[in-house]
matplotlib code that plots the C-alpha trace (Angstrom):
import matplotlib.pyplot as plt

x = [-24.6, -23.6, -19.8, -20.8, -18.1, -17.6, -15.9, -14.9, -15.3, -11.7, -12.2, -13.3, -10.1, -7.6, -9.5, -8.3, -4.8, -4.9, -6.7, -3.8, -1.2, -3.1, -3.3, 0.9, 1.3, -0.5, 1.4, 4.3, 3.1, 2.2, 5.9, 8.0, 5.3, 5.3, 8.9, 10.2, 10.2, 11.8, 14.7, 14.6, 14.5, 17.6, 19.8, 19.1, 20.7, 23.5, 24.2, 23.1, 21.5, 24.1, 24.5, 20.8, 21.0, 23.0, 21.1, 22.2, 21.7, 17.9, 16.4, 17.8, 15.9, 13.1, 13.2, 13.5, 10.8, 8.7, 9.5, 8.3, 5.4, 4.5, 5.5, 3.5, 0.8, 1.9, 1.9, -1.4, -2.8, -1.3, 1.3, 4.4, 7.3, 8.9, 6.6, 6.9, 10.7, 11.1, 8.2, 10.7, 13.7, 11.5, 11.6, 15.9, 16.6, 15.8, 17.8, 20.9, 20.9, 21.4, 23.3, 26.7, 26.0, 25.1, 28.3, 30.3, 28.7, 26.8, 23.6, 21.9, 20.0, 16.6, 17.0, 18.0, 15.4, 12.6, 14.1, 14.2, 10.1, 9.9, 11.6, 10.0, 6.6, 7.6, 9.5, 6.8, 4.2, 7.0, 6.5, 2.9, 2.5, 5.3, 2.7, -0.5, -1.7, -0.5, -3.5, -2.3, -2.8, -5.5, -2.9, -2.1, -0.5, 0.7, -2.3, 0.6, 0.6, -2.8, -3.3, -1.4, -3.2, -6.4, -5.0, -3.1, -4.9, -3.0, 0.3, -0.6, -1.5, 2.3, 4.2, 2.4, 3.5, 7.0, 8.8, 7.1, 8.7, 12.4, 11.3, 8.3, 6.2, 3.1, 0.2, -1.6, -4.8, -7.1, -6.0, -8.0, -11.5, -9.9, -10.5, -14.6, -15.0, -13.5, -16.5, -19.1, -17.9, -17.7, -21.1, -22.6, -21.1, -22.5, -25.5, -25.3, -27.5, -30.9, -31.0, -30.9, -29.2, -25.9, -25.8, -26.8, -23.7, -21.6, -22.6, -22.2, -18.2, -17.9, -18.5, -16.3, -13.6, -14.0, -14.7, -10.9, -9.5, -10.7, -9.2, -5.9, -6.2, -5.8, -3.7, -0.5, 1.8, 2.8, -0.6, -2.4, 0.2, -1.5, -5.1, -4.1, -2.3, -5.2, -7.6, -5.5, -5.6, -9.5, -10.3, -8.9, -10.9, -13.7, -12.3, -12.2, -15.8, -16.4, -14.6, -16.2, -19.8, -19.0, -20.9, -20.5, -16.9, -15.4, -14.0, -10.7, -11.0, -11.2, -8.8, -6.5, -8.0, -6.9, -3.4, -2.6, -4.3, -2.4, 1.2, -0.1, -1.5, 1.7, 4.3, 2.2, 3.1, 6.6, 7.5, 5.6, 7.9, 10.9, 10.6]
y = [40.0, 40.4, 38.9, 36.1, 35.3, 32.0, 32.9, 29.8, 30.1, 30.3, 27.3, 25.3, 26.2, 25.7, 21.8, 21.9, 21.8, 20.0, 16.9, 17.7, 17.2, 14.1, 12.7, 13.4, 11.3, 8.8, 8.5, 8.7, 5.4, 3.7, 4.5, 2.5, 0.0, -0.5, -0.1, -1.6, -5.1, -4.3, -2.8, -6.5, -7.8, -5.9, -6.0, -10.0, -10.4, -7.6, -8.9, -5.6, -6.9, -6.2, -2.0, -1.4, -2.7, 0.2, 2.9, 6.0, 4.0, 2.8, 6.6, 7.5, 4.9, 5.4, 9.0, 8.0, 6.0, 8.1, 11.0, 9.0, 8.3, 11.3, 12.7, 10.1, 11.8, 15.6, 14.4, 13.1, 16.0, 18.4, 19.8, 21.9, 20.8, 23.4, 22.5, 18.8, 19.2, 21.4, 18.9, 15.8, 17.8, 18.2, 14.1, 14.0, 17.4, 16.3, 13.0, 14.5, 17.5, 14.8, 12.3, 14.5, 14.0, 10.2, 9.6, 11.4, 9.4, 12.1, 10.6, 7.0, 5.0, 5.9, 9.4, 9.8, 8.0, 9.4, 13.4, 12.8, 11.5, 14.8, 17.6, 16.1, 17.7, 21.7, 21.2, 20.2, 22.5, 25.3, 23.9, 23.9, 27.6, 28.6, 27.5, 27.6, 30.3, 27.9, 26.2, 22.7, 22.5, 20.0, 17.0, 16.3, 13.0, 11.1, 8.4, 5.4, 7.4, 7.2, 3.8, 2.8, 5.5, 3.7, 0.2, 1.5, -1.3, -3.6, -2.5, -2.7, -5.9, -6.7, -4.4, -6.4, -9.7, -8.8, -10.5, -13.8, -14.0, -14.7, -16.2, -18.5, -20.2, -21.9, -20.2, -21.6, -23.5, -21.0, -18.2, -19.6, -18.2, -14.7, -15.1, -15.1, -13.2, -10.2, -10.1, -11.3, -8.1, -5.6, -6.6, -6.2, -2.6, -2.1, -3.4, -5.4, -8.5, -6.8, -9.7, -12.8, -15.2, -12.9, -13.5, -17.5, -17.0, -15.5, -18.4, -21.0, -19.4, -19.2, -22.9, -24.3, -22.0, -23.5, -26.6, -26.8, -24.8, -28.0, -30.9, -29.1, -29.3, -32.4, -33.4, -33.9, -30.9, -31.1, -31.5, -29.2, -26.8, -27.8, -27.4, -23.7, -22.2, -23.8, -22.3, -18.6, -19.6, -20.4, -17.3, -15.1, -16.3, -15.7, -12.1, -11.5, -12.3, -9.9, -7.3, -7.8, -7.6, -4.5, -6.6, -6.7, -5.3, -2.4, -3.0, -1.9, -4.4, -7.4, -6.1, -5.6, -8.9, -10.9, -9.9, -10.4, -13.9, -15.1, -14.2, -16.0, -18.9, -19.2, -18.2, -21.2, -24.2, -23.1, -23.2, -26.9, -27.9, -26.5, -28.6]
z = [-16.3, -12.5, -12.2, -8.7, -7.1, -4.8, -1.6, 0.1, 3.8, 5.4, 8.1, 4.8, 3.1, 6.3, 6.3, 2.9, 3.6, 6.7, 4.9, 2.0, 5.0, 6.5, 2.3, 3.0, 5.7, 4.8, 1.0, 3.4, 5.0, 2.0, 0.5, 3.8, 3.9, 0.2, -1.1, 2.6, 1.2, -2.1, -0.3, 1.5, -1.6, -3.1, 0.1, 0.1, -3.7, -3.5, 0.0, 1.6, 4.6, 7.5, 5.7, 5.4, 9.0, 9.8, 11.8, 9.2, 6.5, 7.4, 8.2, 4.7, 2.9, 4.8, 4.0, 0.7, 1.1, 2.1, -0.1, -2.9, -1.3, -0.9, -4.1, -6.1, -4.1, -4.6, -8.1, -8.3, -6.9, -9.8, -7.1, -8.3, -8.8, -6.3, -3.8, -4.5, -4.1, -0.9, 0.5, -0.2, 1.4, 4.2, 4.6, 4.8, 6.5, 9.8, 9.6, 7.7, 10.4, 13.2, 11.2, 12.1, 15.8, 15.6, 13.7, 16.2, 19.4, 20.8, 20.2, 20.5, 17.6, 19.1, 19.5, 15.8, 14.4, 16.7, 16.5, 13.3, 12.7, 15.1, 12.9, 10.1, 11.6, 11.7, 8.5, 6.5, 8.1, 6.6, 2.7, 3.6, 4.8, 1.9, -0.8, 1.4, -1.6, -4.6, -6.1, -7.2, -11.1, -13.0, -13.7, -16.8, -17.8, -20.2, -21.5, -20.4, -16.6, -16.4, -17.2, -14.2, -12.7, -13.0, -12.6, -9.1, -7.2, -9.0, -8.9, -5.0, -5.0, -7.0, -4.3, -1.4, -3.1, -4.6, -1.5, -2.0, -5.1, -3.5, -0.4, -1.2, 2.0, 2.3, 3.8, 6.3, 5.8, 8.1, 5.5, 2.9, 5.0, 4.7, 1.1, 1.4, 4.9, 3.0, 0.4, 2.6, 5.3, 2.1, 0.5, 3.8, 4.6, 0.7, 1.3, -1.5, -0.4, -1.7, -4.7, -2.0, -4.9, -4.9, -0.8, -1.4, -3.9, -1.6, 1.3, -1.0, -1.8, 2.2, 2.7, 0.0, 0.9, 4.6, 3.7, 1.9, 5.0, 7.0, 4.6, 4.7, 8.0, 8.4, 5.1, 5.1, 4.7, 0.9, 0.5, 2.2, 0.5, -2.7, -1.7, -0.1, -3.4, -5.5, -3.4, -3.7, -7.3, -7.5, -5.4, -8.2, -10.6, -8.4, -8.1, -11.9, -12.0, -10.1, -11.5, -14.5, -12.9, -10.6, -8.3, -4.4, -4.1, -5.8, -8.9, -7.2, -4.8, -6.9, -9.5, -5.8, -4.9, -7.5, -8.4, -4.5, -4.9, -7.8, -6.4, -2.7, -4.7, -7.3, -4.4, -2.1, -4.7, -5.2, -2.0, -1.8, -4.8, -3.1, -0.4]

ax = plt.figure().add_subplot(projection="3d")
ax.plot(x, y, z, "-o")
ax.set_aspect("equal")
plt.show()
């Protein structure tokens, strides 16, 4: 038998590394967006809002958020612990280098934050070049961790609503129009309207939530809040049905939307009751 070896062109290998770096950048931004509200809630509960507002503390908190998101992405890809630890250090080292000059008053707040981000790019590239010949191992996960990974849209929905539970607010009636619009746009993009009955159901849903939004706009503040909260909760049931059937939108989107809708609906009702 002839030993057949598949040779990957260099340009494709380079593209794979570039895509990996791009994925880490997206994961870092996601870490900041998702973990930011948790810091705000923790600061409010522990009376540490003023401390978090300090530029030096904020820089280290930002580095922690980015490192957490990036480490989660590298763990998902099966990267080694050494590469993950070094890439995490690349988040902190630029800020740590600039903090002594900032404490001494030699650089300003903007220089600290902007300079830290600019120095972070070559630091990441150095780590990537150092481990460029290290192949990612197939990820080996505990069954519980695998289940959590499969249900990441639900976790995303929870993180996006965590601050709402500590500071409930009444959503505006027009937000009800966003609920059916998402399904119509995604369904159109996925070409889901081959069955006219499916399209008719989505249009009927749009009419229902649109009518509810109009009624809420003309009602008193308390009644409007109740209608908005109920509308979001009812849409969570709509999401659950589409998650079960797998129609119109991807199941992951339906799962995320259901969790997010429940959070918005319940906190909106809590805000009305707390008035």
